[in-house]
VEXDREN-2710 file (C-alpha; in Angstrom, 1 decimal):
% VEXDREN-2710
k/r/px/py/pz
1/MET/12.3/-22.5/70.6
2/PRO/9.0/-21.7/72.1
3/VAL/6.7/-24.7/71.2
4/GLU/4.2/-22.5/69.4
5/VAL/7.0/-21.2/67.4
6/GLY/7.9/-24.3/66.1
7/CYS/4.8/-25.8/65.5
8/SER/3.8/-22.7/63.4
9/ARG/6.9/-23.4/61.3
10/ALA/6.0/-27.2/61.0
11/ARG/2.4/-26.1/59.7
12/MET/4.5/-23.4/57.1
13/ALA/6.2/-26.5/56.1
14/CYS/3.3/-28.7/55.7
15/ASP/1.1/-26.3/53.4
16/THR/3.9/-25.9/50.8
17/ILE/3.2/-29.8/49.8
18/LYS/-0.3/-29.9/50.2
19/GLU/-0.8/-30.0/46.3
20/PHE/2.2/-32.6/45.9
21/PRO/0.4/-36.0/46.8
22/ASP/3.8/-38.1/46.4
23/LYS/5.7/-35.9/49.1
24/HIS/5.2/-36.7/52.9
25/VAL/7.8/-35.0/54.4
26/CYS/9.0/-31.6/54.4
27/PHE/11.5/-29.4/56.4
28/TYR/11.2/-25.6/57.3
29/THR/13.5/-23.4/56.2
30/GLN/14.4/-19.6/56.5
31/PRO/13.0/-18.7/53.1
32/MET/9.3/-20.1/53.9
33/GLY/9.5/-17.6/57.0
34/ASP/10.5/-14.6/54.7
35/ALA/7.9/-15.5/52.3
36/ARG/5.2/-15.4/55.3
37/ASN/6.8/-12.2/56.6
38/LEU/6.4/-10.9/53.5
39/ARG/2.8/-12.1/53.0
40/ASN/1.8/-10.3/56.0
41/TYR/3.9/-7.2/55.0
42/ILE/1.7/-7.0/52.0
43/ILE/-1.8/-7.4/53.5
44/ASP/-0.7/-4.9/56.3
45/HIS/0.5/-2.0/54.2
46/PHE/-1.3/-2.8/50.7
47/ARG/-3.3/0.2/51.8
48/GLU/-0.5/2.7/52.5
49/ALA/1.0/1.3/49.1
50/ILE/-2.1/2.5/47.1
51/GLU/-2.4/5.8/49.0
52/LYS/1.3/6.8/48.6
53/HIS/1.6/5.2/44.9
54/TRP/4.0/2.4/45.6
55/ILE/1.8/0.3/43.5
56/GLN/2.7/1.9/39.8
57/VAL/1.1/1.1/36.5
58/TYR/2.9/-0.2/33.7
59/PHE/2.3/-1.1/30.1
60/GLN/3.3/-3.5/27.5
61/PRO/2.8/-2.9/23.9
62/VAL/0.7/-4.9/21.6
63/ILE/1.6/-5.2/17.9
64/ARG/-0.4/-5.8/15.2
65/THR/1.3/-8.9/13.0
66/VAL/0.4/-7.6/9.5
67/SER/1.2/-3.8/9.5
68/GLY/3.4/-3.6/12.7
69/THR/1.1/-0.9/14.2
70/LEU/0.8/-0.6/17.9
71/ALA/-2.9/-1.8/18.4
72/SER/-3.1/-1.3/22.4
73/MET/-1.1/-1.8/25.7
74/GLU/-2.1/-4.1/28.6
75/ALA/-2.1/-2.1/31.9
76/LEU/0.1/-4.2/34.6
77/SER/0.6/-3.5/38.4
78/ARG/4.2/-3.3/39.7
79/TRP/4.9/-2.7/43.5
80/MET/7.5/-0.5/44.0
81/ASP/8.2/-0.6/47.9
82/PRO/10.6/1.7/49.7
83/GLN/11.4/-1.0/52.3
84/LYS/11.2/-4.3/50.5
85/GLY/12.1/-3.4/46.7
86/LYS/10.5/-4.5/44.1
87/ILE/7.6/-7.0/44.8
88/ASN/6.6/-9.5/42.4
89/PRO/2.4/-9.2/41.1
90/GLY/2.7/-12.9/41.4
91/VAL/3.2/-12.9/45.3
92/PHE/0.7/-10.0/45.9
93/VAL/-1.8/-10.3/43.4
94/PRO/-2.6/-13.9/44.6
95/LEU/-2.6/-12.7/48.6
96/LEU/-4.7/-9.8/47.4
97/GLU/-7.5/-12.0/45.9
98/ASP/-7.2/-14.6/48.8
99/SER/-7.9/-11.6/51.3
100/ARG/-10.6/-10.1/49.2
101/GLN/-8.7/-6.7/48.5
102/VAL/-8.0/-7.5/44.5
103/ARG/-10.8/-5.3/43.5
104/LYS/-9.3/-2.2/45.2
105/LEU/-6.2/-2.8/43.1
106/ASP/-8.1/-3.4/40.0
107/MET/-9.9/-0.5/40.3
108/TYR/-7.2/1.4/41.3
109/VAL/-5.2/0.3/37.9
110/LEU/-8.4/1.3/35.9
111/GLU/-8.4/5.0/37.5
112/GLU/-4.6/5.1/36.6
113/ILE/-5.6/4.2/33.0
114/CYS/-8.3/6.7/32.8
115/ARG/-6.4/9.5/34.6
116/LEU/-3.4/9.0/32.1
117/TYR/-5.9/9.1/29.2
118/GLN/-7.5/12.6/30.4
119/ARG/-3.9/13.9/30.7
120/GLN/-3.1/12.6/27.0
121/LYS/-6.2/14.2/25.7
122/GLU/-5.9/17.9/27.5
123/GLN/-2.3/17.8/26.0
124/GLY/-3.5/16.7/22.7
125/LYS/-1.3/13.9/22.6
126/ILE/-1.9/10.4/20.8
127/LEU/-4.3/8.4/22.3
128/ILE/-3.7/4.4/23.0
129/PRO/-6.6/1.9/23.9
130/VAL/-5.5/-0.2/27.0
131/SER/-6.7/-3.5/28.3
132/PHE/-6.8/-4.1/31.7
133/ASN/-7.7/-7.2/34.2
134/LEU/-10.6/-8.1/36.8
135/SER/-10.1/-10.5/38.9
136/ARG/-12.1/-13.5/40.4
137/GLY/-13.0/-11.4/43.5
138/ASP/-14.0/-8.6/41.3
139/PHE/-17.3/-10.4/40.6
140/PHE/-18.7/-11.1/44.0
141/GLN/-18.8/-7.8/45.8
142/GLY/-21.4/-5.9/44.0
143/SER/-21.6/-5.1/40.5
144/VAL/-18.1/-4.5/39.0
145/PHE/-19.6/-3.1/35.9
146/ASP/-21.3/-0.2/37.7
147/GLU/-18.0/0.6/39.5
148/VAL/-16.1/0.6/36.3
149/GLU/-18.5/2.6/34.4
150/GLU/-18.6/4.9/37.5
151/ILE/-14.8/5.5/37.1
152/ARG/-14.6/5.6/33.3
153/LYS/-17.5/8.3/33.2
154/ARG/-15.8/10.3/35.5
155/TYR/-12.7/10.8/33.7
156/GLN/-14.8/10.8/30.0
157/VAL/-13.2/8.0/28.5
158/PRO/-15.0/6.0/25.8
159/ARG/-15.7/2.7/26.1
160/ASN/-13.6/1.7/22.9
161/MET/-10.5/2.7/24.5
162/LEU/-10.8/0.6/27.6
163/TYR/-10.9/-3.6/26.8
164/VAL/-12.0/-5.9/29.5
165/GLU/-9.4/-8.9/30.4
166/ILE/-10.8/-11.7/32.3
167/THR/-8.6/-14.8/32.7
168/GLU/-9.8/-18.3/32.0
169/SER/-9.4/-20.0/35.6
170/LEU/-11.9/-17.7/36.7
171/LEU/-14.5/-18.9/34.2
172/VAL/-14.7/-22.4/36.2
173/TYR/-16.6/-20.8/38.7
174/GLU/-19.7/-20.9/36.7
175/GLY/-22.7/-18.7/37.8
176/ASP/-25.6/-16.3/36.7
177/VAL/-23.9/-13.4/38.3
178/LEU/-20.5/-13.5/36.2
179/TYR/-22.2/-14.4/33.2
180/GLN/-24.9/-11.3/33.4
181/GLU/-22.0/-9.1/34.2
182/ILE/-19.8/-10.5/31.4
183/GLU/-22.9/-9.5/28.9
184/ARG/-23.9/-6.1/30.4
185/PHE/-19.8/-5.2/29.8
186/ARG/-20.1/-6.3/25.9
187/GLN/-23.6/-4.9/25.6
188/ALA/-22.5/-1.6/26.6
189/GLY/-19.8/-1.5/24.0
190/TYR/-16.7/-2.9/26.0
191/GLU/-14.6/-5.5/24.3
192/VAL/-14.2/-8.4/26.3
193/TRP/-11.1/-10.7/25.6
194/MET/-10.2/-14.2/27.7
195/ASP/-7.1/-14.0/29.2
196/ASP/-4.8/-17.1/29.2
197/PHE/-6.5/-19.2/26.9
198/GLY/-5.3/-22.7/27.6
199/SER/-3.9/-22.6/30.9
200/GLY/-7.2/-24.2/32.2
201/TYR/-8.8/-27.2/32.1
202/SER/-12.4/-25.9/30.4
203/SER/-11.4/-24.1/27.7
204/LEU/-13.7/-25.1/25.3
205/ASN/-16.3/-25.4/27.7
206/THR/-15.8/-21.6/28.4
207/LEU/-16.2/-20.7/24.8
208/LYS/-19.4/-22.6/24.3
209/ASN/-21.0/-20.6/27.4
210/TYR/-19.3/-17.4/27.2
211/SER/-19.1/-14.9/24.1
212/PHE/-15.4/-13.0/23.7
213/ASP/-14.2/-10.5/21.5
214/GLU/-10.6/-12.0/21.7
215/ILE/-8.6/-14.5/23.2
216/LYS/-5.2/-14.1/24.3
217/ILE/-3.2/-17.7/23.7
218/ASP/-1.4/-18.7/26.8
219/MET/2.1/-18.2/26.7
220/ALA/2.9/-21.5/28.0
221/PHE/2.1/-23.0/24.6
222/LEU/5.5/-21.4/23.5
223/SER/7.5/-22.2/26.6
224/HIS/8.5/-25.7/24.3
225/PHE/7.9/-24.4/21.0
226/THR/7.9/-27.8/19.2
227/ASP/5.6/-29.2/16.1
228/LYS/3.2/-30.3/18.2
229/SER/2.7/-27.2/20.0
230/GLN/2.6/-25.3/16.9
231/ASN/-0.1/-27.7/15.6
232/ILE/-2.0/-27.0/18.7
233/ILE/-1.9/-23.5/18.3
234/GLN/-2.7/-23.3/14.6
235/ALA/-6.0/-25.2/15.4
236/ILE/-7.0/-22.8/18.0
237/ILE/-6.3/-19.9/15.5
238/ARG/-8.5/-21.9/13.0
239/MET/-11.1/-22.2/15.7
240/ALA/-11.3/-18.6/16.6
241/LYS/-11.6/-17.5/13.3
242/LYS/-14.9/-19.5/12.7
243/ILE/-16.7/-18.7/15.8
244/GLY/-15.5/-14.8/15.1
245/MET/-13.0/-14.1/17.9
246/HIS/-9.8/-12.2/17.4
247/THR/-6.8/-13.8/18.2
248/LEU/-3.5/-12.6/20.4
249/MET/-0.6/-14.7/21.2
250/GLU/1.5/-13.6/24.4
251/GLY/4.9/-14.6/25.8
252/VAL/6.5/-14.0/22.2
253/GLU/10.2/-13.6/22.5
254/THR/12.1/-14.8/19.2
255/SER/11.2/-13.9/15.7
256/GLU/11.1/-17.4/14.8
257/GLN/8.0/-17.4/17.2
258/VAL/6.6/-13.6/15.3
259/GLU/7.2/-15.6/11.8
260/PHE/5.2/-18.3/13.1
261/ALA/2.3/-16.3/14.2
262/LYS/2.1/-14.3/10.9
263/SER/2.2/-17.7/8.9
264/ILE/-1.1/-18.7/10.7
265/GLY/-2.9/-15.7/11.0
266/CYS/-2.6/-14.7/14.6
267/GLU/-3.6/-10.9/14.6
268/LEU/-1.9/-9.7/17.4
269/LEU/1.8/-10.2/19.4
270/GLN/2.7/-9.5/22.7
271/GLY/5.9/-10.2/24.3
272/TYR/9.6/-9.5/25.4
273/TYR/10.4/-9.7/21.5
274/TYR/8.6/-6.0/21.5
275/GLY/9.1/-5.0/24.9
276/ARG/8.6/-6.0/28.7
277/PRO/6.0/-3.8/30.8
278/MET/7.4/-0.4/31.3
279/PRO/6.4/3.1/32.4
280/PHE/4.0/5.1/29.9
281/GLU/6.9/7.5/29.3
282/GLU/9.5/4.7/28.6
283/LEU/6.7/3.2/25.8
284/LYS/6.1/6.6/24.4
285/ARG/10.1/6.7/23.6
286/VAL/10.1/3.2/22.4
287/CYS/7.3/3.9/20.2
288/GLN/9.5/6.9/18.6
289/GLU/12.2/5.1/18.4
290/LYS/10.4/1.8/16.7
291/HIS/8.2/4.1/14.5
292/TRP/4.9/2.4/15.9
293/GLN/1.9/3.8/14.3
294/VAL/-0.8/3.8/16.6
295/GLU/-4.2/2.4/15.7
296/ALA/-7.2/4.7/15.9
297/PRO/-10.4/2.8/16.8
298/GLN/-11.1/3.1/12.6
299/LEU/-7.8/1.7/11.8
300/ARG/-8.2/-1.1/14.6
301/LYS/-11.7/-2.1/13.0
302/TYR/-10.2/-1.5/9.3
303/TYR/-7.3/-4.3/10.3
304/GLY/-9.5/-6.1/12.3
305/SER/-11.5/-7.3/8.9
306/LEU/-8.8/-9.7/8.6
307/GLY/-9.8/-11.5/11.5
308/ALA/-12.2/-13.7/9.4
309/ILE/-9.7/-14.6/7.0
310/ASP/-8.3/-18.2/6.9
311/PHE/-4.4/-17.8/6.6
312/LEU/-3.9/-21.7/6.5
313/THR/-5.6/-22.2/3.5
314/ASP/-4.2/-24.6/1.0
315/LYS/-4.6/-22.3/-2.2
316/PRO/-1.9/-19.7/-3.1
317/MET/-3.1/-16.7/-0.9
318/ALA/-2.0/-13.1/-0.1
319/VAL/-3.5/-10.0/1.4
320/VAL/-2.4/-6.8/-0.3
321/GLU/-3.0/-2.9/0.8
322/VAL/-3.8/-0.6/-2.1
323/THR/-3.2/3.1/-1.3
324/ASN/-3.1/5.6/-4.4
325/HIS/-3.3/2.8/-7.0
326/ARG/0.1/1.1/-5.3
327/ILE/0.0/-1.8/-4.0
328/ARG/2.0/-3.3/-0.6
329/TYR/2.1/-6.8/0.5
330/LEU/0.6/-7.5/4.0
331/PHE/0.4/-11.5/4.1
332/VAL/1.7/-14.1/1.5
333/ASN/1.6/-17.8/2.0
334/GLU/3.7/-20.3/1.0
335/GLY/1.6/-21.6/-1.6
336/TYR/1.6/-17.9/-3.5
337/ARG/5.1/-17.3/-3.0
338/LYS/5.9/-21.0/-4.9
339/THR/3.2/-20.0/-7.5
340/LEU/5.0/-16.6/-7.9
341/GLN/8.4/-18.6/-8.2
342/SER/6.7/-20.8/-11.1
343/ILE/6.5/-18.0/-13.4
344/GLY/9.5/-16.7/-12.6
345/ILE/9.4/-14.0/-9.9
346/MET/11.6/-14.5/-7.4
347/SER/10.6/-11.4/-4.8
348/LEU/7.6/-9.9/-3.6
349/GLU/9.4/-6.6/-4.3
350/LYS/10.0/-7.3/-8.0
351/THR/5.9/-7.8/-8.1
352/GLU/5.1/-5.0/-5.9
353/GLU/7.5/-3.1/-8.5
354/PHE/5.7/-4.3/-11.5
355/VAL/2.2/-3.8/-10.7
356/ASN/3.1/-0.5/-9.2
357/ASP/5.1/0.9/-12.2
358/GLN/1.8/0.7/-14.4
359/ALA/4.0/1.1/-17.5
360/GLY/2.8/-1.8/-19.6
361/PRO/-0.5/-3.3/-20.5
362/THR/-0.6/-6.3/-17.7
363/SER/0.2/-4.2/-14.8
364/LYS/-2.4/-1.7/-16.4
365/ASN/-5.2/-4.1/-16.4
366/MET/-4.1/-5.5/-12.7
367/GLN/-4.4/-1.8/-11.6
368/ARG/-7.6/-1.6/-13.1
369/MET/-9.3/-4.7/-12.0
370/LEU/-8.4/-3.8/-8.5
371/ALA/-9.6/-0.4/-8.6
372/ASP/-12.8/-1.9/-10.0
373/VAL/-13.1/-4.7/-7.2
374/ILE/-12.4/-1.7/-4.5
375/ASN/-15.1/0.8/-6.0
376/SER/-17.7/-2.2/-6.4
377/HIS/-16.9/-4.0/-3.6
378/THR/-17.0/-7.5/-4.8
379/GLU/-14.7/-10.3/-6.7
380/GLU/-13.0/-10.6/-10.3
381/ALA/-10.4/-12.1/-12.0
382/LEU/-7.9/-11.4/-14.4
383/THR/-6.2/-14.2/-16.9
384/TYR/-2.6/-13.1/-18.5
385/THR/0.4/-14.8/-19.7
386/LEU/3.9/-13.6/-17.9
387/ASN/7.3/-15.5/-18.8
388/GLY/5.3/-17.8/-21.0
389/ARG/3.1/-19.1/-18.4
390/TYR/-0.6/-18.5/-18.3
391/VAL/-1.8/-17.1/-15.0
392/LYS/-5.2/-16.4/-13.2
393/LEU/-5.4/-13.9/-10.5
394/GLU/-8.5/-13.3/-8.3
395/ALA/-9.4/-10.4/-6.2
396/ASN/-11.6/-9.8/-3.4
397/TYR/-12.6/-6.8/-1.6
398/LEU/-12.1/-7.1/2.0
399/ALA/-12.1/-3.1/3.8
400/SER/-11.2/0.2/3.1
401/HIS/-9.7/3.2/5.7
402/GLY/-9.5/6.7/3.5
403/GLN/-7.2/6.2/0.9
404/HIS/-5.9/2.4/2.0
405/HIS/-8.0/-0.7/1.0
406/LEU/-7.2/-4.6/1.8
407/VAL/-7.8/-6.8/-0.9
408/GLN/-7.1/-10.7/-0.6
409/LEU/-5.6/-12.4/-3.6
410/TYR/-5.6/-15.9/-4.9
411/LEU/-3.2/-16.8/-7.6
412/ASN/-2.7/-19.8/-10.0
413/ASN/-0.4/-20.9/-12.3
414/ILE/-2.9/-22.5/-15.3
415/THR/0.0/-23.7/-17.2
416/MET/1.4/-25.8/-14.1
417/GLN/-2.6/-27.1/-13.2
418/THR/-4.3/-30.2/-14.5
419/GLU/-6.3/-27.5/-16.6
420/ARG/-4.7/-28.9/-19.8
421/LYS/-7.2/-28.2/-22.2
422/LEU/-7.7/-24.6/-20.9
423/SER/-4.1/-24.2/-21.1
424/GLU/-3.5/-25.7/-24.7
425/ASN/-6.5/-23.5/-25.7
426/LEU/-4.4/-20.3/-24.3
427/ASP/-1.3/-21.6/-26.1
428/GLN/-2.8/-22.0/-29.6
429/VAL/-4.9/-18.7/-29.4
430/THR/-1.3/-17.1/-28.5
431/ARG/0.5/-18.7/-31.5
432/ASN/-2.6/-17.4/-34.2
433/LEU/-1.7/-14.1/-32.5
434/LEU/1.9/-14.3/-33.1
435/SER/1.3/-15.2/-36.6
436/LEU/0.1/-11.7/-37.3
437/TYR/3.2/-9.7/-36.1
438/GLN/5.7/-9.1/-38.4
439/MET/8.3/-8.5/-35.9
440/VAL/8.7/-8.9/-32.5
441/PHE/11.8/-8.0/-30.2
442/LEU/12.5/-8.4/-26.8
443/VAL/14.3/-5.4/-25.9
444/ASP/17.2/-5.3/-22.8
445/MET/17.7/-1.2/-22.0
446/GLU/20.4/-2.3/-19.3
447/LYS/22.3/-4.5/-21.6
448/ASP/21.8/-2.5/-24.7
449/THR/20.4/-5.7/-26.5
450/ALA/17.6/-6.7/-28.6
451/VAL/16.6/-10.3/-29.0
452/PRO/14.2/-11.5/-32.0
453/LEU/11.2/-13.6/-31.3
454/ILE/9.7/-13.0/-34.3
455/ILE/11.5/-11.3/-37.8
456/ASN/9.6/-12.0/-40.6
457/THR/11.0/-9.3/-42.9
458/PRO/13.8/-8.3/-45.3
459/PHE/15.5/-6.5/-42.2
460/GLN/16.7/-9.8/-40.7
461/GLU/19.8/-10.1/-42.9
462/TYR/21.0/-6.7/-41.8
463/PHE/20.3/-7.6/-38.1
464/TYR/22.5/-10.6/-37.8
465/GLN/25.1/-9.1/-39.8
466/LYS/25.8/-5.3/-39.0
467/CYS/23.5/-4.0/-35.9
468/VAL/25.7/-3.8/-32.5
469/GLY/23.4/-2.0/-30.1
470/ILE/19.7/-0.7/-30.0
471/GLN/20.6/2.9/-30.9
472/ALA/22.3/1.4/-34.0
473/MET/19.5/-1.3/-34.8
474/VAL/17.0/1.6/-35.1
475/LYS/18.8/3.9/-37.1
476/GLN/19.7/0.9/-39.8
477/TYR/16.3/-0.2/-39.4
478/ALA/15.1/3.2/-40.1
479/GLU/17.6/3.8/-42.9
480/THR/16.6/0.3/-44.5
481/MET/12.9/-0.5/-43.6
482/ILE/11.1/2.9/-42.9
483/HIS/9.8/5.1/-46.1
484/PRO/11.9/8.2/-46.6
485/GLU/8.8/10.7/-45.1
486/ASP/8.7/8.8/-42.1
487/ARG/11.9/8.1/-40.8
488/GLU/12.3/11.4/-39.1
489/ARG/8.9/10.8/-36.9
490/PHE/10.3/6.8/-36.6
491/LEU/13.1/8.3/-34.8
492/ALA/11.6/10.4/-32.9
493/PHE/9.1/7.4/-31.7
494/ASN/12.1/5.3/-30.8
495/GLU/13.8/8.0/-28.7
496/SER/15.0/6.1/-25.7
497/GLU/15.4/8.9/-23.2
498/SER/11.8/9.8/-23.2
499/MET/10.1/6.4/-24.3
500/MET/9.4/5.6/-20.6
501/ASN/7.7/8.4/-19.5
502/ARG/5.7/8.6/-22.7
503/ILE/4.5/4.8/-21.8
504/ARG/3.5/5.5/-18.4
505/GLN/1.4/8.4/-19.5
506/ASN/-0.5/6.5/-21.7
507/PRO/-3.7/5.0/-19.9
508/GLU/-3.1/1.7/-21.7
509/GLY/0.6/1.2/-21.0
510/THR/1.9/1.2/-24.5
511/ILE/3.1/3.6/-27.4
512/SER/2.3/2.8/-31.2
513/GLY/3.1/4.6/-34.0
514/VAL/2.4/3.9/-37.8
515/PHE/4.9/4.2/-40.4
516/ARG/5.7/2.9/-43.9
517/THR/7.6/-0.2/-43.6
518/LEU/9.2/-2.3/-46.2
519/GLY/7.8/-5.8/-46.8
520/ASN/8.6/-9.3/-48.2
521/ASP/7.3/-8.0/-51.5
522/GLU/9.6/-5.4/-51.6
523/LYS/6.7/-2.5/-51.3
524/TYR/6.0/-0.1/-48.6
525/HIS/3.1/-0.9/-46.2
526/TRP/1.5/0.7/-43.0
527/ASP/2.5/-1.3/-40.2
528/ILE/1.8/-0.3/-36.7
529/HIS/4.8/-0.3/-34.2
530/SER/4.0/-0.7/-30.7
531/ILE/6.3/-1.0/-27.5
532/PHE/5.2/-1.8/-24.1
533/PRO/7.3/-3.3/-20.7
534/THR/6.9/-7.0/-20.1
535/MET/8.3/-8.8/-17.2
536/LEU/10.6/-12.2/-17.3
537/ASN/12.4/-13.9/-14.8
538/GLY/11.7/-11.1/-12.3
539/LYS/13.2/-8.4/-14.8
540/ILE/11.2/-5.8/-16.9
541/TYR/12.2/-5.5/-20.3
542/LEU/10.3/-3.9/-23.5
543/LEU/8.5/-5.8/-26.2
544/TYR/8.7/-4.3/-29.5
545/THR/6.2/-5.2/-32.3
546/ALA/5.2/-4.6/-35.9
547/ARG/2.5/-5.6/-37.6
548/ILE/0.4/-4.5/-40.6
549/SER/-2.2/-1.9/-39.8
550/PRO/-5.8/-3.2/-40.6
551/PHE/-6.6/0.3/-41.9
552/GLU/-3.7/0.1/-44.7
553/ASN/-5.9/1.4/-47.5
554/GLU/-7.7/4.2/-45.8
555/LEU/-4.0/5.3/-45.0
556/ASN/-2.9/5.2/-48.4
557/ILE/-5.8/7.1/-49.6
558/ALA/-5.3/9.9/-46.6
559/CYS/-1.6/9.9/-47.6
560/THR/-2.1/10.6/-51.6
561/SER/-4.7/12.9/-50.9
562/SER/-2.8/14.6/-48.3
563/ARG/0.3/14.9/-51.0
564/GLU/-2.1/16.3/-54.0
565/GLU/-3.2/19.0/-51.2
566/LYS/0.1/20.1/-50.9
567/GLU/1.0/19.9/-54.6
568/THR/-1.8/21.8/-55.4
END
């Protein structure tokens, strides 16, 4: 071959080992020549590729962890060449940077984004925020901010619909121009993100010198999903929250990685688990198939309030969304889950059912507390008994969006804590309260059974010998214990088909009736009979109680007067 060809090939071989100091010899191969030819083709045909739209803009979804909503999408360039086929962006983007043509590519991508936004808006379609990348060369060929603004204004795209991504490696080149341009973007109202955080050598230094709204954690951390990499990611998330930055994890591919990201409080996820980069029309189909709700700017701000919450706290913590007085758990840490189990609740669904049913005093009190927290934007606490344990629930207001409200919860099982004195005091108070009751039954409507917790009346001999089933017990109780004039009213009070509806309709979450009931002294006394739901081991029961009315004398006088009036 000609000498100049041989020298050229030798130089190509040498260039491939420049970054490997332990390699001293390399032989030329045909793929090296093919790569050189491709590089030459890219540089020579780039302008044509832009004009003929061989370079297309693909979009990759970004999903919010707590809600599963579509928060945004990242715009990425793909070169579909009629001769070379699909050209990898890892090949053509660095070449365009080296040849100082990358700014034309980045502005082309931005214009395609803005054109898509305008078309979607004119058609009345859903508008999705988009992030786009700026390269190193963009900042040193005149003001990139001015050019971005010119394109944005031309298509009338709001700034809050565009997010600027800057690769961490670019920030190694410190200088006033770079710093000033980034600040111009932020002051104008753009969100500026640091892309590929952790891939360079000066990550912490760049965070010290620059201000960002969000950091995208480099996918390299997930390529080896070890305990060590997980600990590093946890530290990054906690640090970002403390300095007021939102977090996005790139390269998520498995459900294990998704669950890990949720557990540590990473706000946004992007990766093949949710979808590869794809044309916009395909992304719309995927969005419909997976029922992703698109975040409007206000909804993004609403969920963004969770960015400051430390999900790695040692306290039993949860985040709930309250909508029309119904709660839905968005996040629960392991401590909160274990505390629920310690008080006999084995699933979040059971907890939601118990609170949302609003059928008992405890659930009613929880709803009142949540309503007060939402209305006052403050913190409140509620102490109650559940499954024989003393529980303290603390609620802290976070944010609102229309009828949706975010509330942070802390749950403590006081009985299991070291606060024994408080627990003992509560136990003594409960015992004193129980001594006031003539009768307390735990009723299981599903099994048609009633278990006596307190039975200090003449009825006990009938209960243990003759009663089978709840309705039989009610009938027997009415015949043996209730004054003949009150029996019809008593049976109506205990009518099972309408009982739960009556309980739900009562603001107190309970129903009560006053009936003359036979006591141990073989005399009738005015007793207050009450029924309300309670939870035991994750299941809802009815608690039936009877106690002497404190107004017995007044009721006797009233009853006597009424009888005399009738006789007259």
